[in-house]
Backbone and ligand atoms as CSV (ligand in chain L), in Angstrom:
chain,resi,resn,atom,element,x,y,z
A,1,UNK,N,N,-16.238,-35.976,0.152
A,1,UNK,CA,C,-15.880,-36.102,-1.262
A,1,UNK,C,C,-15.299,-34.781,-1.753
A,2,UNK,N,N,-14.230,-34.874,-2.448
A,2,UNK,CA,C,-13.671,-33.650,-3.008
A,2,UNK,C,C,-13.426,-33.851,-4.496
A,3,UNK,N,N,-13.606,-32.787,-5.213
A,3,UNK,CA,C,-13.299,-32.863,-6.635
A,3,UNK,C,C,-12.420,-31.684,-6.985
A,4,UNK,N,N,-11.612,-31.893,-7.950
A,4,UNK,CA,C,-10.688,-30.833,-8.324
A,4,UNK,C,C,-11.048,-30.316,-9.710
A,5,UNK,N,N,-11.118,-29.001,-9.781
A,5,UNK,CA,C,-11.491,-28.368,-11.047
A,5,UNK,C,C,-10.301,-28.401,-11.999
A,6,UNK,N,N,-10.478,-29.009,-13.140
A,6,UNK,CA,C,-9.365,-29.023,-14.102
A,6,UNK,C,C,-9.709,-28.218,-15.362
A,7,UNK,N,N,-10.991,-28.021,-15.578
A,7,UNK,CA,C,-11.398,-27.223,-16.736
A,7,UNK,C,C,-12.289,-26.098,-16.249
A,8,UNK,N,N,-12.135,-24.949,-16.841
A,8,UNK,CA,C,-12.966,-23.822,-16.463
A,8,UNK,C,C,-13.803,-23.416,-17.662
A,9,UNK,N,N,-14.989,-22.923,-17.376
A,9,UNK,CA,C,-15.845,-22.504,-18.472
A,9,UNK,C,C,-15.254,-21.246,-19.090
A,10,UNK,N,N,-15.638,-20.955,-20.291
A,10,UNK,CA,C,-15.096,-19.784,-20.979
A,10,UNK,C,C,-14.022,-20.207,-21.971
A,11,UNK,N,N,-13.374,-19.218,-22.532
A,11,UNK,CA,C,-12.374,-19.490,-23.566
A,11,UNK,C,C,-10.994,-19.110,-23.050
A,12,UNK,N,N,-10.092,-20.049,-23.071
A,12,UNK,CA,C,-8.735,-19.756,-22.621
A,12,UNK,C,C,-8.020,-18.862,-23.629
A,13,UNK,N,N,-7.263,-17.930,-23.123
A,13,UNK,CA,C,-6.454,-17.068,-23.979
A,13,UNK,C,C,-5.005,-17.490,-23.804
A,14,UNK,N,N,-4.383,-17.876,-24.868
A,14,UNK,CA,C,-2.971,-18.253,-24.759
A,14,UNK,C,C,-2.111,-16.997,-24.907
A,15,UNK,N,N,-0.889,-17.080,-24.443
A,15,UNK,CA,C,0.042,-15.965,-24.567
A,15,UNK,C,C,0.282,-15.611,-26.028
A,16,UNK,N,N,0.341,-16.618,-26.835
A,16,UNK,CA,C,0.564,-16.433,-28.275
A,16,UNK,C,C,-0.547,-15.596,-28.905
A,17,UNK,N,N,-1.764,-15.946,-28.548
A,17,UNK,CA,C,-2.914,-15.201,-29.094
A,17,UNK,C,C,-2.904,-13.757,-28.623
A,18,UNK,N,N,-2.538,-13.568,-27.366
A,18,UNK,CA,C,-2.505,-12.208,-26.829
A,18,UNK,C,C,-1.443,-11.389,-27.544
A,19,UNK,N,N,-0.237,-11.970,-27.725
A,19,UNK,CA,C,0.850,-11.254,-28.419
A,19,UNK,C,C,0.496,-10.968,-29.865
A,20,UNK,N,N,-0.285,-11.875,-30.477
A,20,UNK,CA,C,-0.675,-11.689,-31.878
A,20,UNK,C,C,-1.761,-10.623,-32.020
A,21,UNK,N,N,-2.247,-10.099,-30.903
A,21,UNK,CA,C,-3.233,-9.028,-30.971
A,21,UNK,C,C,-4.642,-9.501,-31.261
A,22,UNK,N,N,-4.934,-10.733,-30.980
A,22,UNK,CA,C,-6.287,-11.243,-31.236
A,22,UNK,C,C,-7.299,-10.722,-30.229
A,23,UNK,N,N,-6.817,-10.139,-29.152
A,23,UNK,CA,C,-7.718,-9.602,-28.135
A,23,UNK,C,C,-7.333,-8.175,-27.840
A,24,UNK,N,N,-8.297,-7.423,-27.385
A,24,UNK,CA,C,-8.026,-6.027,-27.031
A,24,UNK,C,C,-7.178,-5.990,-25.755
A,25,UNK,N,N,-6.061,-5.328,-25.825
A,25,UNK,CA,C,-5.195,-5.190,-24.653
A,25,UNK,C,C,-5.108,-3.729,-24.249
A,26,UNK,N,N,-5.161,-3.490,-22.965
A,26,UNK,CA,C,-4.957,-2.136,-22.459
A,26,UNK,C,C,-3.802,-2.184,-21.481
A,27,UNK,N,N,-2.850,-1.280,-21.675
A,27,UNK,CA,C,-1.726,-1.216,-20.732
A,27,UNK,C,C,-1.865,0.038,-19.890
A,28,UNK,N,N,-1.582,-0.073,-18.646
A,28,UNK,CA,C,-1.552,1.115,-17.810
A,28,UNK,C,C,-0.553,0.910,-16.679
A,29,UNK,N,N,0.003,1.993,-16.242
A,29,UNK,CA,C,0.933,1.956,-15.118
A,29,UNK,C,C,0.230,2.521,-13.909
A,30,UNK,N,N,0.336,1.829,-12.813
A,30,UNK,CA,C,-0.303,2.340,-11.605
A,30,UNK,C,C,0.733,3.108,-10.778
A,31,UNK,N,N,0.281,4.122,-10.133
A,31,UNK,CA,C,1.144,4.840,-9.206
A,31,UNK,C,C,0.489,4.761,-7.843
A,32,UNK,N,N,0.996,3.887,-7.041
A,32,UNK,CA,C,0.362,3.648,-5.751
A,32,UNK,C,C,1.035,4.487,-4.682
A,33,UNK,N,N,0.246,5.199,-3.946
A,33,UNK,CA,C,0.773,5.985,-2.843
A,33,UNK,C,C,0.089,5.524,-1.565
A,34,UNK,N,N,0.864,5.274,-0.579
A,34,UNK,CA,C,0.261,4.858,0.682
A,34,UNK,C,C,1.159,5.274,1.837
A,35,UNK,N,N,0.572,5.368,2.975
A,35,UNK,CA,C,1.354,5.628,4.164
A,35,UNK,C,C,1.011,4.558,5.184
A,36,UNK,N,N,1.889,4.374,6.104
A,36,UNK,CA,C,1.755,3.268,7.037
A,36,UNK,C,C,2.124,3.767,8.420
A,37,UNK,N,N,1.274,3.500,9.366
A,37,UNK,CA,C,1.546,3.937,10.728
A,37,UNK,C,C,2.456,2.940,11.431
A,38,UNK,N,N,3.495,3.446,12.045
A,38,UNK,CA,C,4.432,2.570,12.745
A,38,UNK,C,C,3.883,2.088,14.082
A,39,UNK,N,N,2.853,2.753,14.562
A,39,UNK,CA,C,2.327,2.388,15.872
A,39,UNK,C,C,3.080,3.106,16.979
A,40,UNK,N,N,2.535,3.057,18.192
A,40,UNK,CA,C,3.116,3.829,19.303
A,40,UNK,C,C,4.516,3.379,19.658
A,41,UNK,N,N,4.700,2.064,19.790
A,41,UNK,CA,C,5.999,1.570,20.268
A,41,UNK,C,C,7.101,1.834,19.248
A,42,UNK,N,N,6.866,1.481,18.024
A,42,UNK,CA,C,7.930,1.635,17.021
A,42,UNK,C,C,8.147,3.112,16.686
A,43,UNK,N,N,7.083,3.918,16.749
A,43,UNK,CA,C,7.267,5.358,16.511
A,43,UNK,C,C,8.255,5.944,17.518
A,44,UNK,N,N,8.061,5.587,18.781
A,44,UNK,CA,C,8.971,6.082,19.822
A,44,UNK,C,C,10.385,5.542,19.610
A,45,UNK,N,N,10.471,4.296,19.228
A,45,UNK,CA,C,11.761,3.656,18.959
A,45,UNK,C,C,12.493,4.404,17.834
A,46,UNK,N,N,11.758,4.714,16.769
A,46,UNK,CA,C,12.364,5.387,15.613
A,46,UNK,C,C,12.766,6.818,15.958
A,47,UNK,N,N,11.929,7.507,16.755
A,47,UNK,CA,C,12.283,8.855,17.195
A,47,UNK,C,C,13.565,8.806,18.026
A,48,UNK,N,N,13.684,7.782,18.850
A,48,UNK,CA,C,14.895,7.588,19.643
A,48,UNK,C,C,16.124,7.420,18.760
A,49,UNK,N,N,15.976,6.642,17.706
A,49,UNK,CA,C,17.109,6.443,16.791
A,49,UNK,C,C,17.562,7.772,16.210
A,50,UNK,N,N,16.612,8.609,15.844
A,50,UNK,CA,C,16.953,9.930,15.296
A,50,UNK,C,C,17.772,10.726,16.318
A,51,UNK,N,N,17.438,10.521,17.600
A,51,UNK,CA,C,18.139,11.241,18.666
A,51,UNK,C,C,19.393,10.502,19.155
A,52,UNK,N,N,19.697,9.397,18.505
A,52,UNK,CA,C,20.893,8.648,18.890
A,52,UNK,C,C,20.693,7.825,20.154
A,53,UNK,N,N,19.454,7.400,20.394
A,53,UNK,CA,C,19.144,6.641,21.605
A,53,UNK,C,C,18.390,5.367,21.246
A,54,UNK,N,N,18.616,4.345,22.049
A,54,UNK,CA,C,17.867,3.099,21.892
A,54,UNK,C,C,16.915,2.957,23.074
A,55,UNK,N,N,15.656,2.681,22.774
A,55,UNK,CA,C,14.640,2.558,23.816
A,55,UNK,C,C,13.962,1.193,23.742
A,56,UNK,N,N,13.732,0.634,24.931
A,56,UNK,CA,C,13.012,-0.619,25.043
A,56,UNK,C,C,11.775,-0.410,25.891
A,57,UNK,N,N,11.004,-1.444,26.008
A,57,UNK,CA,C,9.752,-1.356,26.747
A,57,UNK,C,C,9.740,-2.500,27.758
A,58,UNK,N,N,9.425,-2.166,29.021
A,58,UNK,CA,C,9.484,-3.153,30.092
A,58,UNK,C,C,8.092,-3.622,30.474
A,59,UNK,N,N,7.985,-4.927,30.719
A,59,UNK,CA,C,6.735,-5.506,31.208
A,59,UNK,C,C,6.940,-5.854,32.680
A,60,UNK,N,N,6.086,-5.284,33.547
A,60,UNK,CA,C,6.212,-5.558,34.982
A,60,UNK,C,C,5.745,-6.967,35.316
A,61,UNK,N,N,4.983,-7.572,34.431
A,61,UNK,CA,C,4.491,-8.931,34.676
A,61,UNK,C,C,5.603,-9.952,34.670
A,62,UNK,N,N,6.371,-9.966,33.595
A,62,UNK,CA,C,7.434,-10.962,33.472
A,62,UNK,C,C,8.810,-10.348,33.708
A,63,UNK,N,N,8.849,-9.020,33.812
A,63,UNK,CA,C,10.113,-8.347,34.089
A,63,UNK,C,C,11.013,-8.180,32.880
A,64,UNK,N,N,10.511,-8.560,31.724
A,64,UNK,CA,C,11.372,-8.453,30.539
A,64,UNK,C,C,11.404,-7.026,30.001
A,65,UNK,N,N,12.569,-6.635,29.507
A,65,UNK,CA,C,12.695,-5.382,28.766
A,65,UNK,C,C,12.900,-5.750,27.308
A,66,UNK,N,N,11.968,-5.291,26.488
A,66,UNK,CA,C,11.913,-5.765,25.111
A,66,UNK,C,C,12.396,-4.727,24.112
A,67,UNK,N,N,13.184,-5.189,23.191
A,67,UNK,CA,C,13.609,-4.359,22.081
A,67,UNK,C,C,13.647,-5.248,20.827
A,68,UNK,N,N,13.079,-4.812,19.715
A,68,UNK,CA,C,12.305,-3.588,19.558
A,68,UNK,C,C,11.128,-3.565,20.539
A,69,UNK,N,N,10.745,-2.354,20.972
A,69,UNK,CA,C,9.714,-2.257,21.993
A,69,UNK,C,C,8.337,-2.635,21.464
A,70,UNK,N,N,7.504,-3.118,22.355
A,70,UNK,CA,C,6.104,-3.350,21.994
A,70,UNK,C,C,5.207,-2.957,23.148
A,71,UNK,N,N,3.994,-2.582,22.815
A,71,UNK,CA,C,3.065,-2.066,23.818
A,71,UNK,C,C,2.324,-3.193,24.535
A,72,UNK,N,N,2.517,-4.394,24.051
A,72,UNK,CA,C,1.772,-5.510,24.613
A,72,UNK,C,C,2.708,-6.685,24.815
A,73,UNK,N,N,2.617,-7.334,25.969
A,73,UNK,CA,C,3.472,-8.489,26.242
A,73,UNK,C,C,2.762,-9.757,25.797
A,74,UNK,N,N,3.374,-10.426,24.858
A,74,UNK,CA,C,2.739,-11.638,24.305
A,74,UNK,C,C,2.867,-12.817,25.258
A,75,UNK,N,N,3.700,-12.671,26.284
A,75,UNK,CA,C,3.861,-13.754,27.248
A,75,UNK,C,C,2.841,-13.616,28.379
A,76,UNK,N,N,2.619,-12.381,28.820
A,76,UNK,CA,C,1.716,-12.139,29.954
A,76,UNK,C,C,0.297,-11.776,29.509
A,77,UNK,N,N,0.117,-11.523,28.229
A,77,UNK,CA,C,-1.191,-11.080,27.712
A,77,UNK,C,C,-1.668,-9.822,28.419
A,78,UNK,N,N,-0.784,-8.841,28.538
A,78,UNK,CA,C,-1.137,-7.584,29.184
A,78,UNK,C,C,-0.299,-6.468,28.559
A,79,UNK,N,N,-0.768,-5.215,28.718
A,79,UNK,CA,C,0.022,-4.098,28.184
A,79,UNK,C,C,1.359,-3.999,28.907
A,80,UNK,N,N,2.377,-3.534,28.212
A,80,UNK,CA,C,3.669,-3.310,28.854
A,80,UNK,C,C,3.609,-1.990,29.634
A,81,UNK,N,N,4.610,-1.731,30.482
A,81,UNK,CA,C,4.438,-0.689,31.496
A,81,UNK,C,C,5.284,0.564,31.351
A,82,UNK,N,N,6.542,0.407,30.963
A,82,UNK,CA,C,7.361,1.622,30.954
A,82,UNK,C,C,8.463,1.564,29.911
A,83,UNK,N,N,8.913,2.774,29.577
A,83,UNK,CA,C,10.020,2.913,28.635
A,83,UNK,C,C,11.344,2.810,29.378
A,84,UNK,N,N,12.289,2.152,28.754
A,84,UNK,CA,C,13.603,1.978,29.365
A,84,UNK,C,C,14.665,2.393,28.345
A,85,UNK,N,N,15.516,3.321,28.741
A,85,UNK,CA,C,16.615,3.729,27.870
A,85,UNK,C,C,17.677,2.635,27.894
A,86,UNK,N,N,18.077,2.196,26.735
A,86,UNK,CA,C,19.058,1.123,26.625
A,86,UNK,C,C,20.417,1.688,26.229
A,87,UNK,N,N,21.451,0.882,26.371
A,87,UNK,CA,C,22.766,1.281,25.886
A,87,UNK,C,C,22.818,1.089,24.374
A,88,UNK,N,N,23.801,1.690,23.753
A,88,UNK,CA,C,23.956,1.427,22.316
A,88,UNK,C,C,25.094,0.433,22.089
A,89,UNK,N,N,25.231,-0.443,23.058
A,89,UNK,CA,C,26.208,-1.525,22.971
A,89,UNK,C,C,25.465,-2.846,23.132
A,90,UNK,N,N,26.147,-3.927,22.833
A,90,UNK,CA,C,25.512,-5.232,22.992
A,90,UNK,C,C,26.481,-6.340,22.626
A,91,UNK,N,N,25.908,-7.497,22.381
A,91,UNK,CA,C,26.758,-8.628,21.979
A,91,UNK,C,C,26.116,-9.333,20.789
A,92,UNK,N,N,26.967,-9.952,20.009
A,92,UNK,CA,C,26.501,-10.670,18.822
A,92,UNK,C,C,25.863,-11.983,19.275
A,93,UNK,N,N,24.552,-12.101,19.041
A,93,UNK,CA,C,23.851,-13.321,19.434
A,93,UNK,C,C,23.991,-14.378,18.345
A,94,UNK,N,N,23.939,-13.937,17.112
A,94,UNK,CA,C,24.151,-14.822,15.976
A,94,UNK,C,C,24.459,-13.947,14.779
A,95,UNK,N,N,25.131,-14.514,13.805
A,95,UNK,CA,C,25.435,-13.714,12.614
A,95,UNK,C,C,25.477,-14.589,11.379
A,96,UNK,N,N,25.443,-13.926,10.250
A,96,UNK,CA,C,25.456,-14.628,8.981
A,96,UNK,C,C,26.385,-13.883,8.027
A,97,UNK,N,N,27.107,-14.623,7.220
A,97,UNK,CA,C,28.028,-14.037,6.245
A,97,UNK,C,C,27.374,-14.155,4.880
A,98,UNK,N,N,27.060,-13.009,4.299
A,98,UNK,CA,C,26.294,-13.039,3.048
A,98,UNK,C,C,27.146,-12.604,1.864
A,99,UNK,N,N,27.160,-13.441,0.849
A,99,UNK,CA,C,27.876,-13.116,-0.387
A,99,UNK,C,C,26.905,-12.676,-1.478
A,100,UNK,N,N,25.660,-12.420,-1.092
A,100,UNK,CA,C,24.675,-11.887,-2.036
A,100,UNK,C,C,24.117,-10.587,-1.467
A,101,UNK,N,N,23.732,-9.691,-2.356
A,101,UNK,CA,C,23.125,-8.424,-1.950
A,101,UNK,C,C,21.653,-8.627,-1.608
A,102,UNK,N,N,21.041,-7.557,-1.129
A,102,UNK,CA,C,19.636,-7.629,-0.751
A,102,UNK,C,C,18.758,-8.012,-1.944
A,103,UNK,N,N,19.203,-7.676,-3.157
A,103,UNK,CA,C,18.415,-8.027,-4.343
A,103,UNK,C,C,18.817,-9.388,-4.918
A,104,UNK,N,N,19.577,-10.150,-4.157
A,104,UNK,CA,C,19.984,-11.510,-4.495
A,104,UNK,C,C,21.086,-11.570,-5.544
A,105,UNK,N,N,21.628,-10.412,-5.968
A,105,UNK,CA,C,22.750,-10.438,-6.903
A,105,UNK,C,C,24.032,-10.792,-6.139
A,106,UNK,N,N,24.980,-11.395,-6.850
A,106,UNK,CA,C,26.239,-11.793,-6.207
A,106,UNK,C,C,27.091,-10.588,-5.862
A,107,UNK,N,N,27.825,-10.673,-4.770
A,107,UNK,CA,C,28.803,-9.636,-4.437
A,107,UNK,C,C,30.146,-10.097,-4.994
A,108,UNK,N,N,30.314,-9.896,-6.306
A,108,UNK,CA,C,31.550,-10.321,-6.971
A,108,UNK,C,C,32.692,-9.406,-6.545
A,109,UNK,N,N,33.714,-9.983,-5.989
A,109,UNK,CA,C,34.897,-9.209,-5.645
A,109,UNK,C,C,34.696,-8.199,-4.531
A,110,UNK,N,N,33.572,-8.300,-3.846
A,110,UNK,CA,C,33.329,-7.373,-2.745
A,110,UNK,C,C,33.387,-8.136,-1.430
A,111,UNK,N,N,33.558,-7.387,-0.369
A,111,UNK,CA,C,33.528,-8.002,0.952
A,111,UNK,C,C,32.121,-8.528,1.226
A,112,UNK,N,N,31.991,-9.643,1.923
A,112,UNK,CA,C,30.645,-10.119,2.265
A,112,UNK,C,C,29.935,-9.161,3.231
A,113,UNK,N,N,28.616,-9.203,3.213
A,113,UNK,CA,C,27.831,-8.430,4.167
A,113,UNK,C,C,27.680,-9.282,5.426
A,114,UNK,N,N,27.910,-8.679,6.577
A,114,UNK,CA,C,27.774,-9.410,7.838
A,114,UNK,C,C,26.491,-8.953,8.519
A,115,UNK,N,N,25.557,-9.858,8.615
A,115,UNK,CA,C,24.260,-9.556,9.220
A,115,UNK,C,C,24.212,-10.250,10.571
A,116,UNK,N,N,23.764,-9.532,11.594
A,116,UNK,CA,C,23.792,-10.127,12.929
A,116,UNK,C,C,22.548,-9.750,13.726
A,117,UNK,N,N,22.235,-10.579,14.686
A,117,UNK,CA,C,21.286,-10.197,15.723
A,117,UNK,C,C,22.125,-9.725,16.903
A,118,UNK,N,N,21.889,-8.471,17.311
A,118,UNK,CA,C,22.643,-7.883,18.408
A,118,UNK,C,C,21.751,-7.840,19.647
A,119,UNK,N,N,22.171,-8.510,20.688
A,119,UNK,CA,C,21.466,-8.390,21.975
A,119,UNK,C,C,21.917,-7.085,22.610
A,120,UNK,N,N,20.960,-6.197,22.825
A,120,UNK,CA,C,21.276,-4.845,23.268
A,120,UNK,C,C,21.430,-4.810,24.797
A,121,UNK,N,N,22.490,-4.162,25.262
A,121,UNK,CA,C,22.718,-4.047,26.707
A,121,UNK,C,C,21.600,-3.221,27.348
A,122,UNK,N,N,21.045,-3.756,28.403
A,122,UNK,CA,C,19.937,-3.094,29.079
A,122,UNK,C,C,18.608,-3.773,28.787
A,123,UNK,N,N,18.567,-4.542,27.706
A,123,UNK,CA,C,17.359,-5.317,27.396
A,123,UNK,C,C,17.545,-6.732,27.926
A,124,UNK,N,N,16.481,-7.500,27.952
A,124,UNK,CA,C,16.554,-8.856,28.483
A,124,UNK,C,C,17.295,-9.774,27.513
A,125,UNK,N,N,17.822,-10.884,28.027
A,125,UNK,CA,C,18.491,-11.842,27.147
A,125,UNK,C,C,17.558,-12.283,26.018
A,126,UNK,N,N,18.140,-12.530,24.899
A,126,UNK,CA,C,17.410,-12.953,23.699
A,126,UNK,C,C,16.569,-11.846,23.084
A,127,UNK,N,N,16.741,-10.603,23.578
A,127,UNK,CA,C,16.090,-9.468,22.941
A,127,UNK,C,C,17.133,-8.786,22.083
A,128,UNK,N,N,16.902,-8.776,20.820
A,128,UNK,CA,C,17.925,-8.194,19.964
A,128,UNK,C,C,17.350,-7.581,18.710
A,129,UNK,N,N,18.198,-6.834,18.044
A,129,UNK,CA,C,17.785,-6.253,16.775
A,129,UNK,C,C,18.708,-6.768,15.673
A,130,UNK,N,N,18.136,-6.881,14.509
A,130,UNK,CA,C,18.890,-7.319,13.346
A,130,UNK,C,C,19.624,-6.125,12.774
A,131,UNK,N,N,20.931,-6.270,12.579
A,131,UNK,CA,C,21.672,-5.151,12.008
A,131,UNK,C,C,22.936,-5.654,11.318
A,132,UNK,N,N,23.691,-4.700,10.802
A,132,UNK,CA,C,24.929,-5.039,10.095
A,132,UNK,C,C,26.123,-4.915,11.032
A,133,UNK,N,N,27.140,-5.705,10.769
A,133,UNK,CA,C,28.410,-5.557,11.461
A,133,UNK,C,C,29.402,-4.916,10.505
A,134,UNK,N,N,30.266,-4.070,11.039
A,134,UNK,CA,C,31.275,-3.426,10.216
A,134,UNK,C,C,32.566,-3.281,10.990
A,135,UNK,N,N,33.609,-2.879,10.281
A,135,UNK,CA,C,34.921,-2.661,10.900
A,135,UNK,C,C,35.378,-3.896,11.667
A,136,UNK,N,N,35.107,-5.044,11.077
A,136,UNK,CA,C,35.465,-6.306,11.731
A,136,UNK,C,C,35.862,-7.312,10.657
A,137,UNK,N,N,36.843,-8.143,10.964
A,137,UNK,CA,C,37.221,-9.186,10.023
A,137,UNK,C,C,36.518,-10.477,10.415
A,138,UNK,N,N,36.357,-11.347,9.427
A,138,UNK,CA,C,35.699,-12.624,9.700
A,138,UNK,C,C,36.470,-13.420,10.745
A,139,UNK,N,N,37.787,-13.238,10.745
A,139,UNK,CA,C,38.622,-14.007,11.673
A,139,UNK,C,C,38.342,-13.636,13.125
A,140,UNK,N,N,38.095,-12.343,13.370
A,140,UNK,CA,C,37.910,-11.929,14.770
A,140,UNK,C,C,36.449,-11.983,15.220
A,141,UNK,N,N,35.556,-12.202,14.267
A,141,UNK,CA,C,34.131,-12.185,14.594
A,141,UNK,C,C,33.716,-13.490,15.272
A,142,UNK,N,N,32.925,-13.387,16.325
A,142,UNK,CA,C,32.448,-14.579,17.010
A,142,UNK,C,C,31.124,-14.277,17.695
A,143,UNK,N,N,30.331,-15.314,17.877
A,143,UNK,CA,C,29.131,-15.166,18.693
A,143,UNK,C,C,29.586,-14.769,20.089
A,144,UNK,N,N,28.946,-13.777,20.656
A,144,UNK,CA,C,29.342,-13.298,21.976
A,144,UNK,C,C,30.219,-12.058,21.924
A,145,UNK,N,N,30.709,-11.677,20.731
A,145,UNK,CA,C,31.547,-10.480,20.608
A,145,UNK,C,C,30.803,-9.256,21.128
A,146,UNK,N,N,31.492,-8.430,21.890
A,146,UNK,CA,C,30.900,-7.176,22.361
A,146,UNK,C,C,31.001,-6.134,21.248
A,147,UNK,N,N,29.893,-5.459,20.992
A,147,UNK,CA,C,29.867,-4.492,19.888
A,147,UNK,C,C,29.205,-3.189,20.338
A,148,UNK,N,N,29.482,-2.146,19.559
A,148,UNK,CA,C,28.865,-0.846,19.829
A,148,UNK,C,C,28.306,-0.286,18.529
A,149,UNK,N,N,27.281,0.552,18.683
A,149,UNK,CA,C,26.649,1.159,17.507
A,149,UNK,C,C,27.545,2.240,16.932
A,150,UNK,N,N,27.609,2.308,15.625
A,150,UNK,CA,C,28.265,3.418,14.939
A,150,UNK,C,C,27.144,4.235,14.300
A,151,UNK,N,N,26.911,5.401,14.889
A,151,UNK,CA,C,25.788,6.236,14.451
A,151,UNK,C,C,26.178,7.114,13.277
A,152,UNK,N,N,25.199,7.398,12.437
A,152,UNK,CA,C,25.390,8.444,11.434
A,152,UNK,C,C,25.422,9.782,12.158
A,153,UNK,N,N,26.007,10.799,11.534
A,153,UNK,CA,C,25.957,12.130,12.147
A,153,UNK,C,C,24.498,12.568,12.304
A,154,UNK,N,N,24.248,13.343,13.331
A,154,UNK,CA,C,22.895,13.788,13.649
A,154,UNK,C,C,22.148,14.330,12.407
A,155,UNK,N,N,22.843,15.125,11.608
A,155,UNK,CA,C,22.193,15.764,10.465
A,155,UNK,C,C,21.733,14.753,9.409
A,156,UNK,N,N,22.286,13.558,9.444
A,156,UNK,CA,C,21.910,12.538,8.443
A,156,UNK,C,C,20.872,11.559,8.963
A,157,UNK,N,N,20.574,11.643,10.247
A,157,UNK,CA,C,19.622,10.690,10.822
A,157,UNK,C,C,18.195,11.093,10.491
A,158,UNK,N,N,17.354,10.092,10.245
A,158,UNK,CA,C,15.977,10.425,9.908
A,158,UNK,C,C,14.945,9.537,10.590
A,159,UNK,N,N,15.319,8.942,11.698
A,159,UNK,CA,C,14.348,8.118,12.409
A,159,UNK,C,C,14.151,6.770,11.750
A,160,UNK,N,N,15.263,6.137,11.408
A,160,UNK,CA,C,15.215,4.818,10.764
A,160,UNK,C,C,16.305,3.949,11.381
A,161,UNK,N,N,16.156,2.650,11.235
A,161,UNK,CA,C,17.144,1.738,11.813
A,161,UNK,C,C,18.512,1.954,11.166
A,162,UNK,N,N,18.502,2.515,9.960
A,162,UNK,CA,C,19.758,2.807,9.271
A,162,UNK,C,C,20.435,4.065,9.818
A,163,UNK,N,N,19.832,4.714,10.831
A,163,UNK,CA,C,20.540,5.810,11.518
A,163,UNK,C,C,21.767,5.263,12.233
A,164,UNK,N,N,21.732,3.974,12.526
A,164,UNK,CA,C,22.950,3.265,12.958
A,164,UNK,C,C,23.560,2.673,11.694
A,165,UNK,N,N,24.806,3.066,11.400
A,165,UNK,CA,C,25.445,2.525,10.188
A,165,UNK,C,C,25.658,1.027,10.324
A,166,UNK,N,N,26.227,0.655,11.439
A,166,UNK,CA,C,26.498,-0.750,11.734
A,166,UNK,C,C,26.967,-0.840,13.182
A,167,UNK,N,N,27.189,-2.032,13.632
A,167,UNK,CA,C,27.800,-2.255,14.945
A,167,UNK,C,C,29.229,-2.734,14.701
A,168,UNK,N,N,30.152,-2.286,15.557
A,168,UNK,CA,C,31.542,-2.716,15.418
A,168,UNK,C,C,32.041,-3.236,16.764
A,169,UNK,N,N,33.055,-4.064,16.731
A,169,UNK,CA,C,33.570,-4.596,17.992
A,169,UNK,C,C,34.066,-3.473,18.897
A,170,UNK,N,N,33.861,-3.648,20.176
A,170,UNK,CA,C,34.430,-2.720,21.163
A,170,UNK,C,C,35.855,-3.171,21.406
A,171,UNK,N,N,36.778,-2.297,21.075
A,171,UNK,CA,C,38.191,-2.672,21.209
A,171,UNK,C,C,38.829,-1.869,22.332
A,172,UNK,N,N,39.676,-2.527,23.038
A,172,UNK,CA,C,40.513,-1.830,24.021
A,172,UNK,C,C,39.742,-1.146,25.129
A,173,UNK,N,N,38.937,-1.892,25.805
A,173,UNK,CA,C,38.415,-1.403,27.079
A,173,UNK,C,C,37.016,-0.848,27.069
A,174,UNK,N,N,36.753,0.009,28.034
A,174,UNK,CA,C,35.392,0.375,28.353
A,174,UNK,C,C,34.843,1.427,27.421
A,175,UNK,N,N,33.613,1.259,27.088
A,175,UNK,CA,C,32.886,2.332,26.435
A,175,UNK,C,C,31.418,2.104,26.738
A,176,UNK,N,N,30.864,3.021,27.447
A,176,UNK,CA,C,29.487,2.851,27.868
A,176,UNK,C,C,28.668,4.072,27.509
A,177,UNK,N,N,27.426,3.831,27.129
A,177,UNK,CA,C,26.557,4.963,26.776
A,177,UNK,C,C,26.185,5.716,28.050
L,1,ZN,ZN,ZN,5.310,-9.817,30.339
């Protein structure tokens, strides 16, 4: 048997009554400060980004090289084994054309944002990172396009995924990390 509560004991306060000042109101602004540990795998990954390098983590059980790296393999139920330096190139696994900004406002008269999952060279298939595409037109963009990272200058990097400005198509031949 279940019953649903529709009335609660006590006196309901309506918004109107509150605005009319019928009850004591106290306003305060909170200033919340907190820090968050990235953990071993992501800390190393972020340090690598600062140094202009992409690092993955290999599991000897299933042989997968994972990026973003993790210390534990969810497939084998065991710790992963070693760090693997990856290339800063890859291919577009999937992408999306966005006409809204991150805050959901419209991009009126602006170019759309191209968001993609990039499968990184050196990591296992279906291992990719979410990032932006740049220096590419919608016409030439396709799933499977080969792309390379465009890094910020060393002095501007701070150990964040945004240390890579975006990925752009590899044009006219070879370029390998
Ligand atoms: Zn594994």
